[in-house]
VOGU-3710 file (C-alpha; in Angstrom, 3 decimals, decimal comma):
1> mipkntvdei> 0,189/0,386/-0,074  1,020/3,450/-1,179  1,755/5,594/1,983  -1,039/8,508/2,490  1,464/11,650/2,086  2,688/9,801/-0,978  -0,984/9,352/-2,290  -1,374/12,993/-1,807  2,194/14,383/-3,506  0,900/12,013/-6,599
11> fqtarieevi> -2,525/13,807/-6,631  -1,337/17,270/-6,016  1,788/17,165/-9,049  -0,269/15,304/-11,632  -1,977/17,834/-14,143  -4,927/15,349/-15,444  -5,042/17,277/-18,993  -2,072/16,123/-19,670  -2,262/12,791/-18,179  -6,060/12,043/-20,000
21> gdfvnlkksg> -4,762/13,929/-23,013  -2,348/11,057/-23,602  -5,220/8,855/-24,353  -8,026/11,281/-25,324  -7,421/14,146/-27,826  -8,425/16,879/-25,867  -8,692/20,604/-27,408  -9,651/23,725/-25,512  -12,841/24,615/-25,017  -12,814/27,688/-22,424
31> qnfkglspwa> -11,227/27,072/-19,212  -11,894/23,474/-19,857  -10,641/20,841/-22,276  -13,401/19,024/-24,525  -12,576/15,346/-26,569  -14,791/12,443/-27,791  -16,107/10,036/-25,171  -13,417/7,385/-25,162  -16,581/4,897/-23,675  -18,850/6,059/-25,958
41> nektpsfmvs> -19,187/6,012/-29,895  -20,139/9,755/-30,474  -19,926/12,353/-32,868  -19,939/15,607/-30,619  -17,502/15,694/-27,658  -19,120/15,139/-24,653  -16,227/14,418/-22,421  -14,968/17,197/-20,172  -11,580/17,569/-18,376  -11,300/20,670/-15,475
51> pskqifkdfs> -8,165/21,736/-14,724  -9,148/23,474/-12,035  -11,085/21,123/-10,878  -8,683/18,248/-11,259  -11,766/16,395/-12,832  -13,251/14,187/-15,849  -16,779/13,902/-16,631  -17,879/12,340/-19,592  -21,331/12,837/-20,260  -22,161/9,941/-22,798
61> sgkggnvvsf> -21,401/7,001/-20,491  -21,964/9,091/-17,108  -18,532/8,418/-16,043  -16,791/10,739/-14,166  -13,369/11,357/-11,404  -9,937/12,406/-11,049  -7,112/11,384/-12,596  -6,736/7,876/-10,975  -9,977/6,963/-11,683  -9,436/7,950/-14,837
71> lmeheqmsfp> -6,514/5,346/-15,696  -8,383/2,783/-13,671  -11,729/2,695/-16,045  -9,926/3,964/-19,185  -7,020/1,367/-18,626  -8,024/-1,583/-16,191  -5,744/-0,471/-14,158  -6,013/-0,865/-9,906  -5,566/2,173/-7,626  -2,023/1,437/-6,641
81> ealkylakry> -1,075/0,624/-10,578  -2,373/3,981/-11,382  -0,823/5,472/-8,555  2,741/4,095/-9,580  2,375/5,231/-13,400  1,616/8,858/-12,046  4,316/8,547/-9,897  6,714/7,369/-12,749  5,566/10,702/-15,107  6,276/12,902/-12,558
91> gieveeeald> 9,150/11,346/-11,061  8,048/10,699/-7,722  9,694/7,999/-5,517  6,882/5,767/-4,354  7,822/3,547/-0,902  4,659/0,764/-0,617  3,396/-0,192/2,453  1,836/-3,766/3,178  -1,767/-4,508/1,388  -4,164/-7,036/2,869
101> adqeehqkhr> -3,761/-10,536/1,322  -6,789/-9,995/-1,325  -4,958/-7,072/-2,665  -1,620/-8,638/-2,985  -3,071/-11,470/-4,374  -4,380/-9,562/-7,426  -1,791/-7,177/-7,683  1,135/-9,677/-7,529  -0,493/-11,655/-9,983  -1,457/-8,983/-12,744
111> eglfkandfa> 2,239/-7,460/-11,866  4,008/-10,445/-12,037  2,495/-10,380/-15,985  4,102/-7,492/-16,641  7,320/-8,317/-14,636  7,494/-11,395/-17,146  7,071/-9,138/-20,294  9,726/-6,977/-19,065  11,958/-9,740/-18,528  11,258/-11,059/-21,478
121> lgfyetelwe> 11,924/-8,127/-23,967  14,881/-7,642/-21,930  16,307/-11,040/-22,578  15,791/-10,945/-26,069  17,328/-7,369/-26,630  20,580/-8,573/-24,860  20,126/-11,551/-26,795  20,554/-9,137/-29,482  22,647/-7,095/-29,062  25,220/-9,214/-27,062
131> sdegkaigls> 24,568/-12,596/-27,876  27,463/-14,042/-31,222  23,810/-15,769/-32,911  21,901/-12,536/-32,118  24,572/-10,134/-33,857  25,137/-13,011/-36,603  21,258/-13,562/-37,657  18,691/-10,799/-35,502  21,043/-7,690/-36,105  22,250/-8,975/-39,370
141> yfkergftdd> 18,387/-9,036/-40,252  17,521/-5,673/-38,862  20,276/-4,063/-40,748  19,320/-5,399/-43,720  16,391/-3,634/-43,221  18,263/-0,276/-43,009  16,907/-0,196/-39,268  19,413/2,191/-37,470  20,716/1,499/-33,862  18,310/4,105/-32,449
151> tlkkfhlgya> 15,538/2,539/-34,273  16,105/-0,760/-32,791  16,288/0,614/-29,559  13,476/2,637/-29,637  11,020/0,341/-30,585  12,849/-2,126/-28,344  13,782/-4,465/-30,930  15,219/-8,149/-29,869  16,023/-11,560/-31,245  15,365/-15,102/-29,426
161> dqsfdsffkq> 18,064/-18,017/-29,960  17,781/-20,805/-31,849  18,533/-22,987/-28,780  15,620/-25,336/-26,994  14,910/-23,592/-23,270  17,456/-20,949/-22,661  14,707/-18,044/-22,155  12,802/-20,815/-19,649  15,868/-21,651/-17,816  17,326/-18,368/-16,814
171> svdrgydkal> 13,579/-16,635/-16,194  12,844/-19,664/-13,871  16,573/-18,715/-12,343  15,639/-15,363/-11,732  12,406/-16,889/-9,770  9,473/-15,974/-12,426  6,595/-18,557/-12,330  6,264/-21,029/-14,709  2,659/-20,263/-15,002  2,892/-16,833/-15,480
181> llelglvkek> 5,224/-17,679/-18,848  2,886/-20,176/-19,965  -0,054/-17,925/-19,665  1,627/-14,918/-21,089  2,755/-17,567/-24,382  6,265/-17,013/-23,641  7,140/-20,984/-23,118  5,020/-23,755/-23,877  4,744/-26,779/-22,505  3,048/-30,759/-23,947
191> egkspydsyr> 2,266/-33,137/-21,443  5,059/-35,463/-19,806  7,658/-33,082/-21,666  10,009/-30,110/-20,309  8,745/-26,460/-20,750  10,028/-25,006/-23,933  10,626/-21,560/-25,589  8,216/-20,186/-27,938  9,966/-18,164/-29,798  12,990/-19,592/-30,823
201> grvifpihnv> 15,442/-18,412/-34,289  12,265/-15,309/-34,441  13,313/-11,378/-34,151  11,083/-10,055/-31,962  8,645/-6,909/-32,058  7,377/-6,007/-28,478  3,903/-4,352/-28,425  3,325/-2,117/-26,107  -0,314/-0,419/-24,918  -1,042/3,078/-24,640
211> agrcvgfgar> 0,371/3,282/-21,200  3,771/1,995/-22,237  3,615/-1,003/-20,866  4,826/-3,891/-22,647  1,561/-6,444/-22,846  2,920/-8,982/-25,403  4,976/-9,813/-28,464  5,137/-10,607/-32,296  8,001/-12,787/-33,454  8,878/-13,159/-37,066
221> ilskntkapk> 10,656/-16,081/-38,261  14,112/-16,067/-41,046  14,666/-19,444/-41,617  13,248/-19,946/-44,981  12,848/-23,747/-44,796  10,103/-24,215/-42,488  6,757/-25,203/-42,064  6,201/-23,089/-39,407  4,458/-19,469/-39,375  6,247/-16,848/-40,588
231> yinspeseiy> 4,678/-14,453/-38,032  3,342/-15,481/-34,182  2,059/-13,378/-31,575  1,197/-13,240/-28,100  -2,067/-14,997/-26,551  -4,809/-13,362/-24,985  -4,390/-12,615/-22,051  -5,279/-10,763/-18,858  -3,232/-7,827/-20,267  -3,245/-8,515/-23,567
241> sksnllygly> -6,468/-8,537/-26,079  -5,532/-7,984/-29,465  -7,994/-6,409/-31,192  -8,030/-3,652/-28,163  -4,551/-2,274/-29,215  -2,603/-0,994/-32,237  0,879/-1,510/-32,890  3,071/1,855/-32,438  0,362/3,711/-30,854  2,241/4,534/-28,046
251> qsrseivknd> 5,279/6,133/-29,755  2,932/7,390/-32,195  -0,144/9,243/-30,481  1,579/12,517/-29,608  2,789/12,799/-33,846  -1,172/11,634/-34,438  -2,872/14,400/-32,459  -0,200/17,226/-33,407  -1,134/16,166/-37,557  -4,661/15,265/-36,737
261> rcllvegytd> -3,964/12,112/-38,684  -3,357/9,023/-38,393  -1,463/6,510/-41,064  -2,814/2,829/-41,061  -0,769/0,392/-42,138  -0,889/-3,083/-42,288  2,869/-4,490/-40,058  5,681/-3,821/-37,929  8,432/-2,760/-40,172  6,208/-0,591/-41,849
271> vislhqsgik> 5,734/1,725/-38,835  9,046/1,265/-37,801  10,440/2,215/-41,439  8,244/5,225/-41,624  9,169/6,438/-37,987  12,661/5,938/-39,223  11,905/8,051/-41,931  10,560/10,907/-39,918  6,681/9,865/-40,643  5,744/9,352/-36,729
281> nvvassgtsl> 1,778/9,785/-36,777  1,510/5,876/-37,728  0,407/2,683/-36,526  -0,071/-0,832/-37,449  -3,117/-3,327/-37,131  -0,467/-6,141/-37,223  -1,575/-8,175/-40,311  -5,047/-8,406/-38,567  -8,771/-7,219/-39,582  -9,238/-4,323/-38,500
291> teqqirlikr> -12,000/-4,050/-35,437  -13,810/-1,547/-33,821  -12,056/-1,414/-31,352  -8,796/-0,238/-32,551  -11,057/2,358/-34,972  -12,509/3,891/-31,755  -8,768/4,088/-30,315  -7,886/6,064/-33,612  -10,629/8,213/-33,133  -9,505/9,161/-29,591
301> yssnvtilfd> -6,615/10,683/-31,526  -7,791/12,065/-34,708  -10,655/11,794/-37,071  -9,189/11,478/-39,963  -7,836/8,581/-41,132  -5,191/7,497/-43,828  -4,638/3,906/-45,210  -1,363/2,913/-46,767  -1,622/-0,445/-49,443  1,027/-1,906/-51,416
311> gdaagikasf> 0,505/-2,742/-54,921  -1,522/-6,538/-53,951  -4,431/-5,690/-55,637  -5,819/-8,687/-53,905  -5,103/-7,224/-50,282  -6,656/-4,168/-51,654  -9,570/-5,099/-52,229  -10,078/-7,606/-48,848  -9,226/-4,435/-47,190  -12,848/-2,726/-48,370
321> rgidlllkeg> -14,594/-4,185/-45,431  -11,906/-2,370/-42,854  -12,818/0,836/-44,707  -16,649/0,612/-44,071  -16,119/0,318/-40,749  -14,255/3,671/-40,778  -16,693/5,256/-42,356  -19,224/3,997/-40,214  -17,586/5,076/-37,074  -17,751/8,913/-38,676
331> lnvkvllfpe> -13,785/9,016/-39,585  -12,561/10,662/-42,754  -10,852/8,336/-44,744  -8,073/8,966/-47,276  -6,044/5,961/-49,187  -2,849/5,871/-50,458  -1,408/3,309/-53,015  2,209/2,597/-53,128  3,850/1,555/-56,588  3,606/-2,322/-58,197
341> gedpdsysqs> 6,077/-4,050/-56,044  6,393/-1,052/-53,406  5,198/-0,979/-49,664  5,439/1,595/-46,892  8,845/-0,030/-45,841  10,457/-0,550/-49,054  9,120/2,650/-49,956  10,167/4,827/-46,844  14,112/3,096/-47,045  14,762/4,071/-50,504
351> hskeelqefi> 13,280/7,559/-50,611  13,898/10,803/-48,386  11,998/12,136/-45,684  10,717/14,886/-48,049  9,840/12,868/-50,878  8,195/10,578/-48,458  5,985/12,991/-47,122  5,493/14,673/-50,563  4,308/11,422/-51,650  1,969/10,989/-48,794
361> tdrsedfvff> 0,479/14,284/-49,006  -0,189/14,755/-53,262  -0,998/10,712/-53,673  -3,564/10,364/-51,251  -7,077/10,164/-52,309  -10,702/10,185/-51,364  -11,988/6,719/-50,659  -15,048/7,259/-53,432  -12,168/8,106/-56,098  -9,912/5,259/-54,847
371> karvlgkdqd> -12,634/2,552/-54,611  -14,176/3,678/-57,882  -10,708/3,499/-59,492  -10,082/0,377/-57,972  -13,540/-1,158/-58,672  -13,572/-0,101/-62,366  -10,373/-1,882/-63,425  -12,873/-4,842/-63,672  -15,110/-3,826/-65,577  -14,293/-4,205/-69,293
381> ndpqkrsesi> -17,190/-2,223/-70,575  -19,020/-5,007/-69,129  -22,984/-3,061/-67,791  -23,263/-5,233/-64,975  -19,611/-5,040/-63,323  -20,261/-1,469/-64,028  -23,426/-1,732/-61,930  -22,074/-4,222/-59,334  -19,009/-1,728/-58,925  -21,562/1,498/-58,603
391> rdivnsiali> -23,647/-0,528/-55,693  -20,357/-1,211/-53,817  -19,239/2,310/-53,737  -23,313/3,524/-52,724  -23,065/0,899/-50,137  -20,174/2,142/-48,744  -21,353/5,969/-48,957  -24,680/4,543/-47,506  -22,545/3,880/-43,876  -21,328/7,651/-43,354
401> pdhisrniyl> -23,334/8,762/-40,271  -23,263/12,396/-41,306  -25,901/13,146/-44,072  -23,623/16,412/-44,700  -20,962/14,484/-45,518  -22,767/11,547/-47,650  -24,347/13,993/-49,932  -21,269/15,626/-50,784  -20,003/11,886/-51,559  -22,562/11,154/-53,781
411> necskllkis> -22,696/14,354/-55,605  -19,052/13,649/-56,432  -19,484/10,300/-56,912  -22,163/11,551/-59,855  -19,284/12,945/-61,369  -17,278/10,599/-61,023  -19,158/7,862/-62,237  -21,113/9,468/-64,867  -24,492/8,829/-63,482  -27,959/10,347/-61,953
421> eqvlvlevnk> -27,568/12,172/-59,011  -30,797/11,083/-58,184  -30,349/7,509/-58,789  -28,176/7,384/-56,442  -29,497/9,280/-53,627  -32,538/7,108/-53,858  -30,237/4,091/-53,965  -28,614/5,610/-50,229  -31,894/5,904/-48,925  -33,220/2,503/-50,160
431> irrkqlnqka> -29,818/0,938/-48,421  -30,206/2,906/-44,995  -34,110/2,151/-45,001  -33,022/-1,444/-45,005  -30,297/-1,266/-42,512  -33,240/0,513/-40,254  -35,598/-2,038/-40,830  -33,481/-5,043/-40,149  -32,448/-3,076/-36,985  -35,879/-2,783/-35,927
441> kkqdqrapap> -36,578/-6,639/-36,959  -33,893/-7,402/-34,525  -35,277/-5,490/-31,712  -38,762/-6,565/-32,300  -37,510/-10,078/-32,640  -35,667/-9,880/-28,819  -37,860/-11,632/-26,133  -39,995/-8,978/-24,326  -38,457/-8,009/-20,995  -40,439/-9,559/-18,122
451> fpeefidpfd> -42,280/-6,928/-16,070  -40,346/-6,289/-12,869  -41,655/-8,301/-9,493  -43,288/-5,413/-7,684  -45,219/-4,504/-11,563  -49,361/-3,995/-10,314  -51,884/-4,754/-12,417  -53,938/-1,171/-12,041  -57,065/-3,194/-13,360  -56,997/-6,224/-11,226
461> psiepiqvkf> -58,546/-5,899/-7,799  -57,516/-8,097/-5,865  -54,320/-6,977/-5,696  -52,801/-4,409/-3,015  -51,350/-1,399/-5,073  -47,374/-0,925/-4,959  -45,925/1,613/-2,409  -44,139/3,684/-4,091  -41,326/5,319/-2,684  -41,314/7,904/-0,378
471> dayyqeqdll> -38,387/9,670/0,862  -36,543/12,611/1,036  -33,478/11,163/-1,213  -33,058/14,228/-4,232  -33,620/17,240/-1,468  -31,107/15,170/0,540  -28,698/15,588/-3,098  -29,452/18,994/-3,924  -28,557/20,346/-0,320  -25,068/18,007/-0,630
481> rliiayhdle> -24,576/19,231/-3,839  -24,689/23,000/-2,985  -22,584/22,408/-0,410  -19,730/20,552/-3,138  -20,506/22,967/-5,995  -20,240/26,077/-3,736  -17,775/24,929/-1,091  -15,665/28,246/-1,140  -18,395/30,895/-1,414  -19,641/32,999/1,278
491> ieidgasklv> -23,535/34,081/1,608  -24,713/36,659/4,199  -27,185/34,916/6,992  -28,659/36,956/10,003  -25,910/40,088/8,937  -22,904/37,653/8,985  -21,304/36,506/5,664  -20,608/32,469/6,061  -19,421/29,625/3,368  -22,471/28,116/1,796
501> paviaedlkv> -21,128/24,469/3,548  -21,223/25,987/7,403  -24,685/27,697/6,865  -26,199/23,954/5,740  -24,599/22,618/8,227  -24,912/24,624/11,524  -29,325/24,767/10,415  -29,402/20,815/9,696  -27,764/20,331/13,317  -29,867/23,085/14,585
511> dalsfddeqn> -32,776/21,158/13,940  -31,342/17,884/14,321  -32,047/16,648/11,094  -30,089/13,628/9,302  -30,288/12,395/5,845  -32,922/9,171/5,418  -30,332/7,608/2,391  -27,238/6,033/4,538  -24,781/7,083/1,054  -26,236/10,598/1,025
521> qtilnevykq> -25,726/10,882/5,071  -22,192/9,188/4,648  -21,124/12,428/2,467  -22,836/14,348/5,317  -20,296/13,199/7,905  -17,696/13,906/5,701  -18,936/17,341/5,526  -19,238/17,753/9,299  -15,882/16,020/10,132  -13,802/18,775/7,517
531> levsqklsls> -15,694/21,594/8,726  -14,465/20,595/12,641  -10,916/20,369/11,409  -11,001/23,129/9,514  -14,055/25,432/9,281  -14,345/24,682/5,352  -13,929/21,872/2,770  -11,110/20,553/0,716  -12,326/19,897/-2,898  -9,647/17,869/-3,089
541> yfinhtnehi> -10,684/15,766/-0,367  -13,656/14,582/-1,608  -12,699/14,467/-5,615  -10,146/12,196/-4,023  -11,484/10,436/-1,759  -10,979/6,512/-0,879  -14,820/5,595/-1,143  -15,528/5,755/-4,630  -19,266/6,655/-4,177  -18,099/9,624/-2,811
551> rsttvnflsn> -15,696/10,476/-5,715  -18,054/10,088/-8,152  -21,224/12,142/-6,671  -18,458/14,747/-6,354  -17,827/14,922/-9,783  -21,299/14,608/-11,131  -22,246/18,054/-8,246  -19,383/19,429/-9,983  -19,978/18,926/-13,672  -22,463/20,594/-16,138
561> pydlhkwdek> -22,711/20,219/-19,615  -24,209/23,651/-20,097  -21,186/26,065/-20,379  -22,459/29,714/-20,061  -18,611/30,648/-21,279  -18,257/34,297/-22,884  -22,121/34,614/-22,695  -21,434/38,308/-21,736  -18,976/38,862/-24,568  -22,667/38,706/-26,916
571> eiyvkdeksk> -24,193/40,388/-24,602  -26,538/37,698/-23,872  -26,893/37,940/-19,736  -28,829/35,136/-17,924  -29,088/34,280/-14,188  -27,180/31,320/-13,677  -27,562/29,943/-9,421  -24,430/31,235/-8,491  -25,907/34,840/-8,540  -28,623/34,066/-6,380
581> lkkavvsslf> -26,996/32,206/-4,459  -28,357/32,583/-0,927  -32,031/32,222/-2,319  -31,043/28,513/-3,751  -29,295/27,777/-0,695  -32,373/28,912/1,660  -35,106/27,221/-0,932  -33,330/23,810/-0,745  -33,172/23,779/2,923  -36,637/24,828/3,078
591> sfkarkvdlm> -37,744/22,010/0,748  -35,732/19,334/2,548  -37,443/20,126/6,107  -40,634/20,887/4,062  -39,879/16,938/2,624  -39,091/15,745/6,229  -42,406/16,817/7,734  -44,634/15,490/5,230  -42,567/12,208/5,901  -43,597/12,775/9,297
601> iknlqeqlsa> -47,352/13,325/8,838  -47,419/10,576/6,064  -45,996/8,115/8,729  -48,639/9,613/11,497  -51,846/9,236/8,607  -50,699/5,581/8,825  -50,784/5,637/12,570  -54,242/6,550/12,418  -55,783/4,172/10,333  -54,875/1,514/12,376
611> pdldddnmrk> -57,480/-0,928/13,187  -56,638/-1,658/16,772  -56,098/2,155/17,527  -57,562/3,354/20,678  -59,173/6,727/21,311  -56,568/8,663/24,002  -53,544/7,028/21,405  -55,780/8,702/18,770  -55,432/12,068/20,452  -52,111/11,970/21,076
621> ilkkkskldn> -51,281/11,269/17,247  -53,910/13,995/16,034  -52,090/16,653/18,282  -48,392/15,800/17,070  -50,045/15,962/13,508  -52,070/18,767/13,796  -48,643/20,770/14,871  -47,096/19,508/12,028  -49,742/20,184/9,584  -49,433/24,312/11,077
631> lriqigeklg> -45,164/23,953/10,241  -45,952/22,798/7,033  -47,888/25,498/6,411  -45,004/27,627/7,998  -42,352/26,079/5,628  -45,019/26,339/2,626  -45,152/30,337/3,274  -41,024/30,382/3,414  -41,084/28,489/0,291  -43,211/30,836/-1,582
641> rvity> -41,550/33,684/-0,473  -38,130/32,461/-1,509  -39,546/31,278/-4,972  -41,329/34,688/-5,865  -38,514/36,678/-4,047
//
């Protein structure tokens, strides 16, 4: 466990906009930053980061919190892992205290996977640079590919020797658990036989997650006389999911944001060669079909994608599905086709950075023109093939979610294919209607959700009506919201200026009122505790609280999607809550008290309906109810004056 003083230092040092900016493409919006939700598929940014409050709020998914909770949610880190990540990023030394047994076991397993991969990465790098076999085979291969020493070290490339179990033996000697090595696919084991190394006689390409940790490996065989696959990759594990990763994203993310464009290639060496040539906004799908998760990864950093293809016609046509997925997610897609016999790796090796950059800029073309050109080669003046090609292109356009973009493409497509725009529009509408009907049909085919157990048929007189929950939850929430949102503002009460939290806390204590909701009362107790210590609230205390409910509730209270930023500059004057804060506080207090009185009156009414109630008790209850009725009238008058003030 990390000591509290170190945790406090980490929170005080970390800048939330910097950390989240490593994972989400953020743009300045007034005093805050805005970006696309990393958890929801959206076209309009709803993800907000507040540097002043040190919080984030995603209005699409409802998630929110501080810099640590973002890492925990986004990168699936544990609380200690997130703190260590931040400590490393900001150069803070961490001395851990003991964890409890369950925490230690979970953290030990996950961290053990990372450490085993780190050891493997170091082992393969050492083999490449220091062993005779590594230098003669692995290093020679990379040098033949034109990779410099700096490039090899930047991507931590390595080599696995051809021996049966040298990696396994050395890792066991260093204390690494065989079960972890098997889980990561670093070694294999056949029944009744000794474990052996997985990547024998191969050059190694480490794969990093967005946080920069090694999660897996790609390994290329160099021997030509073998039936073994050319590439093998790490199996899926707790820390590695191939469909959720893009090779090179860790090294390229800042350049993707800077250029507002992501170059998408197929293999490891394409990424590495382009980086070495100075083109650094590039990632690879690692030879697999592009997935929705990978596309959304790209979308976090840029909505503009250029796909780089070599001259293989069959491969290009197979990639059209990936283009359609990109379009469906709302990305702007361009395509670049290299000359026949060339790919991004070979072309970057034989041309200067300036020539390569010029080639990418000048030769990239819109996907419609590209697709039309590729499909047009097979038409041979065949009307049927021409019709199929046009329908294929229109199918892609129909996937674009933005109707303005669709119309622009249809207009261009009409000119390019020499066909009536009206015909294309009708075809797109037909396709989109079909898609909507299929979606609706699927929804209709779903089994209807069962009624909840408490559902009551209002037409069945034999069933007692459901009891509606009747409490002061929302009034309690409103008071807590005012306490948190205006923790540092004062209002004048009885001729004296007091902080909003103190006004509310003192008023509740005078009337000996508590909250009925247990979680709301927990937050209120924390407010009392803070006020007793320092007479004011520390916002960071609540934002960084160990209780997840307190953290998330605080963020929700501090988040407002409707920003009145710069309205005054446009001479639009809107009275917000802050400008009438005293009225808001007083009104909220009286609303809470009115609700509490209503609850007490309701309770007395239930007592009066008891069949065995005697006259003496009835008089006592009626007397109490009469007092509460009068109090309710007085509170109503107070509320009326506040509301109409």
